[in-house]
N, C-alpha and C positions, 0 to 999 in steps of 0.2 A: 801318494799313498791314500789320501782321502777319497780320490776319484775311484780307485780300485775297490776300496771298501764299500763305497756307495753303490758301485756297479754290482758287486757280489750280493749285497743286501737286496737290491732290486731283483736280481735274478732268482734268489731264494724266495722272495716274496711272490714273484710271478709263478714260480713252480708250485708253491703251496696254495695259492689262491685259485688257480685254474684247475677245474676238474673236467673229466670226460664222462658224459652220461650216455650210455648206449641204449638203443631201442631196436628190437627185432620183432617183426610180425611174421607169423607163419600161418598158412592155411591148413596144412596137415603136418603132423609130426613125421618128418622124413630125415634122410641124411643131409638134405639141404639146410634144414633148420639147425642141425648140429654144426654144420659148416659156418652158418651165419653167427652163431654164438661163439664159435672158435675165432672167427674174424674179429668180433668185438673184444674178445679177451686179448687177442694179438695187438689190438689198438690200445691196450692197457686202460680200458674204461674202468673208472672207479665204481660205477654202479651200472647194472644192466637191467633194463625192464623188457620183458617179453610177454607176448600174448598170442593166443591162437584166435585168429579172426578172419573172416572172409574179406577178400579184396574189394568186394562190391559195397559193403557198408562202411563208410568212412566216419560215420557219426558215433559209433559205439566203440571207442578205443580208450578204455579207462587207463590202461598202462601207458599209453602215449601221453595222456593228460598228466599222469603222475610224473613221467619223465620230464615233461615241460615244466611242471611245478617245482621239480627238484633243481632246475637250472638256477644258478646264481650269476652275478655279474662276472663276466669273463669265462664262464663255463662253455663247453662245447657239447652239442648234441650230435652223437654219431649214429647214423642209421645205415643199416646194411640194405643193399638192393634186394627187393622182394620179388 
């Protein structure tokens, strides 16, 4: 009985502590960007960061930095293919 209770408690704790943080970058607002956001929602991301940025300039990504800063221990960053 104790083992089952401990296992359930651990499972609930893991479910509560792990979050999915989504990130999507688009170069132009198209149907593809809508599909990327839909895919992140389908992944059940708790929070989604998105930005419109060129694929050439990888240094200016404030939303990516915010997404990384939002990550905690055990969290997962989900990025859709761009």
